[in-house]
C-alpha positions as CSV (number, residue, x, y, z in Angstrom):
1,M,-84.3,49.4,3.5
2,Q,-87.7,47.4,3.1
3,C,-89.6,46.8,6.2
4,P,-89.1,42.8,6.6
5,T,-91.1,40.3,7.7
6,H,-89.5,39.7,11.6
7,N,-87.6,41.2,14.2
8,F,-87.9,44.9,13.1
9,F,-89.6,47.8,14.4
10,K,-90.7,51.1,12.7
11,Y,-89.2,54.8,13.7
12,N,-90.9,58.1,12.1
13,T,-93.7,56.2,11.3
14,S,-92.9,54.8,7.6
15,L,-88.8,53.6,8.1
16,C,-87.8,50.0,9.2
17,A,-85.2,49.2,11.4
18,C,-84.2,45.8,12.8
19,N,-84.0,44.4,16.2
20,P,-80.6,45.5,18.6
21,G,-78.0,42.8,17.8
22,Y,-79.8,42.2,14.2
23,Y,-78.8,42.9,11.0
24,Y,-80.8,43.4,7.5
25,N,-79.7,40.7,4.6
26,S,-81.1,42.4,1.7
27,T,-81.2,39.1,-0.3
28,Q,-83.4,37.6,1.8
29,N,-85.4,40.7,3.3
30,T,-84.8,39.7,6.8
31,C,-83.0,40.9,9.8
32,S,-80.6,37.9,11.0
33,P,-79.2,37.7,14.3
34,F,-75.3,38.5,14.3
35,T,-73.1,35.7,15.9
36,S,-69.3,36.0,16.0
37,S,-68.7,32.7,14.4
38,Q,-70.9,33.4,11.4
39,G,-70.1,29.5,10.4
40,Q,-66.6,29.3,11.6
41,E,-65.4,26.6,13.4
42,N,-63.2,29.3,15.7
43,E,-64.1,32.9,16.8
44,F,-60.6,33.8,16.0
45,M,-58.2,32.4,13.5
46,V,-54.3,32.7,13.8
47,G,-51.4,32.4,11.6
48,S,-48.1,32.2,12.3
49,G,-46.8,32.6,8.1
50,V,-44.7,29.7,8.6
51,D,-45.9,26.3,7.7
52,Y,-43.7,23.5,9.5
53,S,-46.0,20.6,7.3
54,I,-44.1,18.2,4.9
55,N,-44.4,19.9,0.8
56,I,-45.6,17.2,-0.4
57,P,-48.2,17.4,-3.6
58,A,-52.0,16.9,-2.5
59,N,-52.6,14.4,-5.8
60,I,-49.7,12.3,-4.0
61,F,-50.4,12.3,-0.4
62,A,-53.4,14.0,1.1
63,F,-52.3,14.0,4.9
64,D,-54.9,16.1,6.0
65,T,-57.6,13.3,4.2
66,I,-55.8,11.1,5.8
67,K,-55.7,12.3,9.3
68,K,-59.9,12.6,8.5
69,F,-60.0,8.6,8.9
70,T,-57.0,7.8,11.0
71,Q,-57.3,10.0,14.3
72,S,-54.8,7.7,15.9
73,Q,-52.2,5.2,15.9
74,A,-54.7,2.4,17.4
75,V,-56.2,2.4,13.3
76,F,-52.9,1.4,12.0
77,L,-52.6,-1.0,14.9
78,E,-56.5,-2.7,14.6
79,A,-56.2,-2.9,10.9
80,T,-52.9,-4.4,11.1
81,L,-54.1,-7.3,13.4
82,V,-57.1,-7.8,11.1
83,V,-55.3,-8.4,8.2
84,V,-52.7,-10.8,10.1
85,A,-55.4,-12.9,12.0
86,S,-57.0,-13.3,8.2
87,W,-54.1,-14.5,6.7
88,L,-53.4,-16.8,9.6
89,M,-57.0,-17.8,9.3
90,F,-56.7,-18.9,5.8
91,C,-53.1,-20.5,6.1
92,V,-55.0,-22.8,8.7
93,F,-58.1,-23.6,6.5
94,V,-55.5,-24.3,3.7
95,R,-54.0,-27.1,5.5
96,F,-57.0,-28.9,6.1
97,G,-56.9,-30.0,2.4
98,K,-54.9,-33.5,1.7
99,L,-51.4,-33.2,-0.3
100,G,-52.6,-35.9,-2.8
101,D,-49.9,-36.9,-5.6
102,G,-49.4,-32.8,-5.8
103,S,-51.5,-32.5,-8.9
104,S,-54.6,-30.6,-7.4
105,N,-54.6,-26.6,-7.1
106,L,-54.9,-27.1,-3.3
107,F,-51.2,-28.8,-3.3
108,R,-49.9,-25.7,-5.5
109,L,-50.9,-23.1,-3.1
110,R,-49.7,-24.8,0.2
111,W,-46.5,-25.2,-2.0
112,W,-46.4,-21.7,-3.0
113,I,-47.0,-20.5,1.1
114,S,-44.4,-22.8,1.5
115,R,-41.5,-20.9,-0.7
116,W,-42.9,-17.1,0.8
117,D,-40.6,-18.9,3.9
118,V,-38.1,-16.3,3.1
119,T,-37.7,-15.4,7.1
120,F,-37.1,-18.2,8.6
121,S,-35.7,-20.8,6.4
122,T,-32.8,-21.9,8.4
123,R,-34.5,-21.7,11.5
124,H,-36.6,-24.3,11.9
125,W,-36.3,-27.7,14.4
126,L,-33.3,-29.5,14.1
127,D,-32.1,-32.0,15.5
128,D,-28.8,-31.5,17.9
129,Q,-25.2,-32.7,15.9
130,K,-26.6,-31.9,12.7
131,V,-25.7,-29.4,10.0
132,V,-27.6,-26.4,9.9
133,K,-29.7,-26.5,6.0
134,K,-32.0,-24.6,4.4
135,R,-35.9,-25.5,4.2
136,K,-39.1,-23.9,3.6
137,T,-42.0,-25.1,5.0
138,E,-46.0,-24.1,4.9
139,L,-45.5,-23.3,8.7
140,G,-42.7,-21.0,8.1
141,G,-44.1,-19.5,5.3
142,A,-47.6,-18.7,6.9
143,F,-45.7,-17.2,9.7
144,S,-42.8,-15.1,7.5
145,V,-45.9,-13.1,5.3
146,G,-47.5,-12.6,9.0
147,S,-44.4,-11.3,10.4
148,W,-44.0,-8.9,7.2
149,I,-47.7,-7.9,7.6
150,L,-47.1,-6.9,11.1
151,F,-43.7,-5.5,10.3
152,I,-45.8,-2.9,7.4
153,G,-48.6,-2.0,9.8
154,L,-46.1,-0.9,12.6
155,F,-44.3,0.8,10.3
156,A,-47.2,2.9,9.0
157,A,-48.3,3.9,12.4
158,L,-44.5,5.0,13.2
159,L,-44.8,6.9,9.7
160,Y,-47.8,8.2,11.1
161,Q,-46.3,9.8,14.5
162,V,-43.6,10.9,12.6
163,I,-46.1,13.2,10.5
164,S,-48.4,13.8,13.1
165,M,-45.5,14.9,15.7
166,R,-42.4,15.5,14.5
167,S,-41.1,18.7,15.8
168,F,-41.8,21.6,18.2
169,E,-40.9,25.0,18.5
170,I,-38.9,26.6,20.5
171,H,-39.1,30.4,21.7
172,N,-36.6,32.9,22.9
173,V,-37.2,36.2,24.4
174,I,-34.2,38.6,23.7
175,A,-34.2,42.5,24.3
176,S,-34.4,44.9,21.3
177,N,-33.0,47.7,19.8
178,A,-33.2,49.8,17.6
179,P,-31.3,48.5,14.6
180,D,-33.0,45.0,15.5
181,L,-36.5,47.0,15.1
182,A,-35.3,48.6,11.5
183,S,-34.5,45.5,10.2
184,F,-38.1,44.7,10.1
185,H,-39.3,45.6,6.7
186,N,-43.1,44.0,6.5
187,D,-46.2,45.1,4.2
188,M,-49.3,45.4,6.5
189,E,-52.6,45.1,5.7
190,F,-55.7,46.1,8.0
191,N,-59.5,45.4,7.1
192,I,-62.4,46.4,9.4
193,T,-66.0,45.6,8.4
194,T,-68.6,47.0,10.3
195,I,-71.8,44.9,10.4
196,S,-74.4,46.8,8.8
197,T,-76.8,48.3,6.6
198,M,-74.7,51.2,5.9
199,S,-72.4,51.7,3.0
200,C,-69.5,53.9,2.5
201,S,-71.1,57.1,1.5
202,N,-71.8,57.5,5.4
203,L,-68.2,57.0,6.4
204,Q,-67.4,61.0,7.8
205,G,-63.6,60.0,7.0
206,L,-60.4,59.1,8.7
207,G,-59.2,61.6,11.6
208,N,-55.7,62.1,12.4
209,I,-53.2,59.5,13.3
210,V,-52.5,59.9,17.0
211,T,-49.2,58.1,18.5
212,G,-47.8,57.6,22.1
213,N,-50.1,58.3,24.9
214,P,-51.5,61.9,25.3
215,G,-49.7,63.7,28.0
216,F,-46.6,62.6,27.1
217,I,-43.7,63.9,25.9
218,D,-44.2,60.9,22.6
219,Y,-47.4,62.3,21.9
220,R,-47.9,62.8,18.3
221,T,-50.7,63.6,15.3
222,S,-50.2,63.1,12.0
223,P,-51.9,63.3,9.0
224,P,-53.8,59.2,7.6
225,S,-51.4,59.6,4.5
226,S,-48.1,59.5,6.2
227,F,-48.5,56.4,7.5
228,V,-51.0,54.4,5.6
229,K,-53.7,54.4,2.5
230,F,-56.7,54.6,2.9
231,S,-59.8,52.9,1.3
232,C,-63.4,52.0,1.8
233,E,-65.4,49.5,-0.3
234,N,-69.3,48.0,0.3
235,T,-69.6,44.3,0.8
236,T,-72.7,42.5,1.9
237,K,-72.1,42.7,5.1
238,G,-71.3,46.5,5.1
239,P,-68.5,48.4,4.5
240,T,-65.1,47.7,5.2
241,I,-62.5,50.0,5.8
242,S,-58.8,49.2,4.2
243,L,-55.6,50.6,6.0
244,K,-52.5,49.6,3.9
245,C,-49.1,50.0,4.7
246,D,-46.1,49.4,2.8
247,D,-42.8,48.5,4.2
248,C,-43.9,49.7,7.7
249,Q,-41.7,50.9,10.0
250,L,-43.2,51.1,13.4
251,Y,-41.1,53.5,15.5
252,N,-44.2,53.9,18.4
253,D,-45.2,51.5,20.5
254,D,-48.7,53.3,20.4
255,I,-50.6,53.5,17.4
256,F,-54.5,55.2,17.2
257,I,-56.6,55.3,14.1
258,T,-60.2,56.6,14.2
259,W,-63.3,57.2,12.0
260,Q,-66.9,57.5,12.1
261,F,-70.0,56.6,10.1
262,V,-73.1,59.0,10.5
263,D,-76.4,59.0,9.6
264,L,-78.1,59.6,6.1
265,P,-81.4,59.9,4.9
266,N,-83.6,56.8,5.3
267,V,-80.1,55.2,6.0
268,P,-79.2,55.7,10.0
269,A,-75.7,54.8,11.3
270,T,-76.2,51.5,13.5
271,A,-73.9,48.5,13.5
272,A,-74.2,45.0,15.0
273,G,-70.8,44.0,15.3
274,F,-67.2,44.2,13.4
275,E,-64.9,41.5,11.4
276,F,-61.5,42.1,11.4
277,K,-58.3,40.5,9.4
278,L,-54.8,42.0,9.8
279,T,-51.8,40.8,7.7
280,S,-48.0,41.4,7.5
281,R,-46.3,39.7,5.2
282,D,-41.9,40.2,4.4
283,R,-41.4,42.2,1.6
284,L,-38.8,40.0,-0.3
285,R,-40.2,36.4,0.7
286,K,-43.9,37.3,0.4
287,K,-45.1,33.6,0.8
288,H,-45.2,34.3,4.4
289,V,-47.7,36.1,5.7
290,S,-48.5,36.2,9.4
291,F,-52.6,37.1,10.1
292,V,-55.4,37.2,12.2
293,S,-58.9,37.5,11.7
294,G,-62.0,37.0,13.6
295,F,-65.6,38.7,14.6
296,L,-66.6,40.9,17.5
297,R,-70.0,41.6,19.2
298,N,-71.1,41.9,22.4
299,G,-70.9,38.1,23.2
300,S,-67.3,39.1,23.5
301,T,-67.8,40.7,26.6
302,N,-69.1,39.5,29.8
303,S,-73.2,40.9,28.1
304,A,-74.7,37.9,26.9
305,K,-77.5,40.2,25.2
306,F,-77.8,40.9,21.4
307,V,-77.1,45.1,21.2
308,T,-76.6,47.3,18.6
309,Y,-73.8,50.2,18.3
310,R,-74.9,53.8,18.3
311,G,-73.3,56.4,19.8
312,K,-70.4,58.8,20.6
313,V,-68.5,56.9,22.3
314,P,-65.9,55.0,20.3
315,N,-65.8,51.0,20.0
316,V,-62.0,50.0,20.5
317,L,-60.3,47.4,18.8
318,Q,-56.7,46.6,20.4
319,F,-54.0,44.4,18.3
320,N,-50.7,43.7,19.7
321,L,-47.8,43.4,17.2
322,F,-45.2,41.0,18.5
323,P,-41.4,41.0,16.1
324,R,-40.6,37.3,15.4
325,I,-37.0,36.0,14.0
326,Y,-37.5,32.7,12.9
327,R,-34.2,31.2,12.8
328,N,-34.9,27.9,11.5
329,K,-36.2,29.9,8.1
330,K,-33.1,31.2,7.5
331,N,-33.4,34.2,10.0
332,L,-37.3,35.4,8.3
333,R,-38.4,39.1,10.4
334,L,-42.4,38.7,10.6
335,I,-44.3,41.2,12.6
336,Q,-47.3,38.6,14.2
337,P,-50.4,40.5,14.7
338,L,-52.5,39.3,17.8
339,F,-56.0,40.1,18.9
340,H,-55.8,41.8,22.5
341,D,-59.1,43.4,23.6
342,F,-62.6,44.6,22.6
343,L,-64.0,47.7,24.4
344,P,-67.4,48.3,22.9
345,G,-68.9,51.8,23.0
346,S,-71.7,53.2,22.8
347,S,-74.6,50.4,22.1
348,Y,-78.6,49.8,22.8
349,N,-80.0,46.6,23.8
350,E,-83.5,47.5,24.2
351,T,-86.0,47.9,21.1
352,S,-87.6,51.2,22.7
353,Q,-84.4,52.9,23.4
354,L,-83.2,52.2,19.8
355,Q,-86.3,53.6,18.5
356,A,-85.4,56.5,20.5
357,S,-82.2,57.4,19.2
358,L,-82.9,56.9,15.6
359,Q,-85.4,59.2,15.6
360,G,-83.5,62.0,17.5
361,S,-80.2,63.0,15.8
362,N,-77.9,63.3,18.9
363,D,-76.3,60.1,18.8
364,G,-76.4,59.5,14.8
365,L,-72.8,58.4,14.3
366,V,-70.6,54.7,15.1
367,N,-67.2,55.8,16.2
368,T,-64.4,53.2,15.6
369,T,-61.1,53.3,16.9
370,L,-58.4,51.1,15.8
371,Y,-55.5,50.7,18.8
372,L,-52.0,49.1,17.7
373,S,-49.8,48.2,20.4
374,Y,-46.3,47.6,19.1
375,L,-44.4,45.6,21.5
376,S,-40.8,46.7,20.5
377,S,-38.6,46.5,23.7
378,Y,-38.3,42.7,23.4
379,I,-37.8,40.3,20.0
380,V,-39.2,36.8,19.8
381,E,-36.9,34.1,18.5
382,I,-38.3,31.1,17.0
383,D,-36.7,27.6,16.2
384,N,-37.7,24.1,15.6
385,Q,-36.7,21.0,16.7
386,S,-37.2,17.6,15.4
387,T,-38.5,15.3,17.8
388,L,-37.2,12.3,16.2
389,G,-33.7,12.5,14.2
390,P,-32.6,9.8,11.7
391,V,-30.8,7.5,13.9
392,G,-33.8,7.3,16.2
393,F,-36.3,6.4,13.1
394,L,-33.7,3.6,12.2
395,A,-33.2,2.6,15.5
396,D,-37.2,2.6,15.9
397,L,-37.4,0.7,12.4
398,G,-34.8,-1.8,13.6
399,G,-36.9,-2.4,16.6
400,L,-40.2,-2.7,15.0
401,Y,-38.6,-5.6,12.3
402,C,-37.4,-7.6,15.4
403,V,-40.5,-7.6,17.1
404,S,-42.2,-8.7,14.4
405,V,-39.9,-11.5,13.8
406,G,-39.4,-12.3,17.2
407,I,-42.9,-12.9,17.9
408,F,-43.6,-15.7,14.9
409,F,-40.3,-17.2,15.5
410,Y,-41.3,-17.8,19.1
411,F,-44.7,-19.4,17.8
412,L,-42.8,-21.2,15.0
413,V,-40.3,-23.1,17.8
414,Q,-43.4,-24.0,19.8
415,F,-45.1,-25.8,17.3
416,E,-42.1,-27.3,16.0
417,F,-41.4,-28.7,19.7
418,R,-44.5,-29.9,20.2
419,F,-45.7,-31.0,17.2
420,K,-42.9,-33.2,15.2
421,R,-45.1,-33.6,12.0
422,F,-44.1,-30.3,11.6
423,R,-39.9,-31.1,11.5
424,D,-40.3,-33.2,8.2
425,E,-42.9,-31.7,6.4
426,D,-40.7,-29.8,3.8
427,M,-39.1,-33.5,3.3
428,V,-42.7,-35.0,2.6
429,M,-43.7,-31.9,0.3
430,R,-40.5,-31.9,-1.9
431,S,-41.0,-35.7,-2.0
432,I,-44.5,-35.3,-3.6
433,R,-43.4,-32.7,-6.0
434,N,-40.1,-34.6,-6.7
435,R,-42.5,-37.8,-8.1
436,R,-44.9,-35.6,-10.1
437,K,-42.0,-34.0,-11.4
438,A,-40.3,-37.4,-12.9
439,Q,-43.6,-39.1,-13.4
440,V,-44.2,-36.3,-15.9
441,R,-41.0,-36.4,-17.6
442,W,-41.3,-40.1,-17.7
443,N,-44.7,-39.9,-19.2
444,K,-43.3,-37.5,-22.1
445,L,-39.7,-40.3,-22.6
446,R,-42.5,-43.1,-22.9
447,K,-44.2,-41.0,-25.7
448,Y,-41.1,-40.1,-27.2
449,V,-40.0,-43.8,-27.2
450,S,-43.4,-45.3,-28.0
451,F,-43.5,-42.7,-31.1
452,T,-39.9,-43.8,-32.1
453,W,-39.3,-47.4,-31.7
454,G,-42.7,-48.6,-31.2
455,R,-44.8,-49.4,-28.0
456,G,-42.6,-53.1,-27.4
457,I,-39.4,-51.4,-26.0
458,L,-40.2,-50.5,-22.9
459,P,-42.3,-52.0,-20.0
460,V,-45.6,-51.5,-19.2
461,E,-46.6,-49.4,-16.8
462,E,-49.3,-50.0,-14.1
463,G,-52.8,-49.4,-15.3
464,E,-51.8,-48.9,-18.6
465,F,-53.3,-50.9,-21.6
466,L,-52.2,-52.4,-24.7
467,G,-54.2,-53.8,-27.8
468,T,-52.0,-57.1,-28.4
469,T,-50.1,-58.7,-25.5
470,N,-47.5,-60.6,-28.2
471,C,-45.4,-58.9,-31.3
472,N,-43.5,-60.8,-33.9
473,C,-41.7,-57.5,-34.9
474,F,-40.6,-54.2,-34.0
475,A,-42.2,-51.1,-35.4
476,V,-39.3,-49.3,-37.2
477,P,-39.8,-46.0,-39.1
478,K,-38.9,-46.1,-42.3
479,G,-35.4,-45.2,-43.7
480,S,-34.0,-45.4,-40.3
481,S,-30.5,-46.6,-39.4
482,F,-32.2,-49.8,-37.8
483,N,-34.1,-50.7,-40.9
484,R,-30.9,-50.8,-42.9
485,R,-29.0,-53.5,-41.0
486,K,-29.5,-56.9,-42.0
487,Q,-32.9,-58.4,-41.4
488,T,-33.1,-61.9,-39.3
489,R,-35.6,-64.2,-39.3
490,T,-38.0,-64.0,-36.4
491,D,-40.4,-66.3,-36.9
492,N,-38.9,-68.4,-34.3
493,I,-38.2,-65.6,-32.1
494,S,-41.0,-63.9,-29.7
495,F,-40.9,-61.3,-27.2
496,N,-42.9,-61.3,-23.7
497,N,-44.7,-57.9,-23.5
498,K,-46.9,-58.9,-20.1
499,V,-45.1,-57.3,-18.0
500,S,-47.5,-56.4,-15.0
501,T,-44.6,-54.3,-12.9
502,P,-41.4,-52.4,-14.0
503,S,-39.3,-55.1,-11.6
504,D,-40.3,-57.6,-13.7
505,K,-37.7,-59.0,-16.4
506,V,-38.0,-59.4,-20.0
507,V,-36.9,-62.9,-21.3
508,L,-35.6,-63.4,-24.5
509,D,-36.3,-67.2,-25.7
510,V,-35.1,-68.1,-28.7
511,K,-35.8,-71.5,-30.0
512,H,-34.1,-73.1,-33.2
513,E,-35.2,-76.2,-35.0
514,E,-32.7,-78.9,-35.3
515,E,-32.0,-81.0,-37.8
516,S,-29.3,-83.6,-36.2
517,N,-27.6,-84.6,-32.8
518,G,-24.5,-83.2,-33.8
519,I,-26.4,-79.6,-34.2
520,S,-28.2,-80.0,-31.2
521,S,-25.0,-80.9,-29.5
522,M,-23.4,-77.7,-30.5
523,H,-26.6,-75.7,-29.9
524,S,-26.3,-76.9,-26.3
525,T,-22.9,-75.6,-25.9
526,N,-23.0,-72.4,-27.9
527,N,-26.5,-71.9,-25.6
528,A,-24.3,-72.1,-22.4
529,N,-22.2,-69.6,-23.6
530,I,-24.9,-66.7,-23.7
531,P,-25.2,-64.7,-20.8
532,L,-28.3,-63.7,-19.8
533,P,-30.3,-60.3,-20.4
534,P,-29.2,-56.8,-19.2
535,S,-31.6,-56.2,-15.8
536,L,-34.3,-53.7,-16.6
537,E,-35.6,-53.8,-13.0
538,M,-36.8,-50.5,-11.5
539,R,-38.2,-50.2,-8.1
540,P,-41.7,-48.3,-8.3
541,G,-41.5,-44.5,-6.8
542,S,-37.8,-44.0,-7.7
543,E,-36.2,-41.3,-9.6
544,I,-34.7,-42.6,-13.0
545,S,-32.9,-40.1,-15.2
546,I,-33.0,-39.9,-19.0
547,A,-29.3,-41.0,-19.0
548,E,-30.1,-44.3,-17.6
549,I,-33.1,-44.8,-19.6
550,Q,-30.6,-44.3,-22.7
551,E,-27.6,-46.5,-21.0
552,N,-30.3,-49.7,-20.5
553,L,-31.7,-49.3,-24.0
554,K,-27.8,-49.3,-25.3
555,N,-27.2,-52.4,-23.3
556,L,-30.7,-53.9,-24.7
557,Y,-29.3,-53.2,-28.0
558,E,-25.8,-54.6,-27.3
559,Y,-27.6,-57.8,-26.2
560,N,-29.4,-58.1,-29.1
561,M,-26.4,-57.7,-31.7
562,M,-24.4,-60.8,-29.3
563,L,-27.8,-62.5,-30.1
564,R,-27.4,-62.1,-33.5
565,E,-23.9,-62.8,-33.9
566,K,-24.8,-66.0,-32.6
567,L,-27.1,-66.6,-34.3
568,V,-25.2,-66.4,-37.6
569,S,-22.3,-68.4,-36.4
570,T,-24.8,-71.1,-35.6
571,Q,-26.4,-71.0,-39.3
572,S,-22.8,-70.8,-40.6
573,T,-22.5,-74.4,-38.5
574,I,-24.9,-75.7,-39.3
575,H,-24.8,-74.9,-42.9
576,A,-21.4,-76.6,-42.8
577,L,-22.4,-79.3,-41.8
578,T,-25.2,-80.0,-43.8
579,S,-23.1,-79.4,-46.9
580,K,-20.5,-82.2,-45.3
581,D,-23.4,-84.6,-44.9
582,S,-24.7,-84.4,-48.3
583,G,-20.8,-84.6,-49.5
584,S,-20.6,-87.8,-48.0
585,S,-24.0,-89.4,-49.2
586,S,-22.7,-88.3,-52.3
587,D,-19.3,-90.6,-52.2
588,Q,-20.9,-93.3,-50.6
589,T,-23.5,-93.7,-53.0
């Protein structure tokens, strides 16, 4: 290593080494202190290999992202209350506007709010002894939407609870036997990284694998190849020892595996700490992987001083292996590795002591032992139970709906009980809307009649301007059937079109010039038999249909035809009398 700028010392006059507890960073040419977390949130991480989360693609629903913004149900409840309050304030603001004649945008907005009354449309205030009828009011529409907003917010909070607290695990410990242990077929891998400036060249090699306890009958030694596949890989943190065991059959409770790093020229055998990761995978269902990982240094013990490991006393990394059967995963069998203890070996915490060790050759090695304790006496059975079943979920859902509707129904009853104007606001808005529709349809009909038969057919509406007040003829389209009828004299017939209101009557005044007393007497006799014109009275504000207007036009037409027949009869009588008078005069002559 090159001599860094800080946290180093020299030994053998020309060589450099990092202070105790520091390791050399070749990319930055510095000596950095080794901490157990190394930027991680936890010193140790454990994975069971079984994921109980809902398998939904992350691009559709990222529940982890939602959880960062929604740490509790209070967020959903607060957002729901804000939306409900905003909606009710908006409805109150809209009610300050006047209804008018129904043509304004404000009336349309209030009308559509009343149409949203889908929850309380048959639950409004009604007097006793009356049939319940469906009516939609603006107050009911505001409270209906408010109840649905509250229900959706409470439903979202319920879903959050179901997602975050949907199940719990049940662990049951049972005694094991040989057939049960033989049914575990797992591929296991042990990766131990020595944090240092060493490389795999410093590795002296693995010793024999020891099983059992020394001095007992189960004590055995065997070569490493009989149990694991060994490999070494250089990393930026140091050499990594990999031990792989395919289809491990662990028949012994205690397994010891030892290796050593020794001094090389200009590369001393030192270590600032260790990083480990142990994994176990089912051979048939490889997606289930249980693991344990973490960092080890002197901080793992009671001492807080930085140390550098070097010497003959081994550093022991002890792990426990638990056989587990997951009943909820079709009897999945996994061996769960867990970190148990770290027994530090020879180390130095003073710069002078480490300098003296590096200048000598007696302690020029780093001895490491991996201790695996297989807890084969018992097997842990794991099952999970849901905290909320389908029946309970539907019951909670129905309760939330009843609460949402019940709250706003109480407010609705109180408002209609204390303020009587809320009881008939449905009729008021319907009356305004119906008058508006009738006026629009009436205007369309007037335009049609005016275009077809002329302006003088219908009475003049209030505020309508007429260019001429009297008309002596009808404006009849050319080629119409009415134009082909026999024309009558209109010199002595006038129609009074000055009608200020629809309740005024149209008066037809027919005057004829009589030439003799006999004719006048006959005219008086005929005039006495002429009925009055049909009534065209219409009350202001009342609704009138197209059928009624057509009936009025038909009556007017029949009355005109009757007048024409009377007129023709009178003209024939006058003509006969005139001819008779002319004949009598000639005879007298």
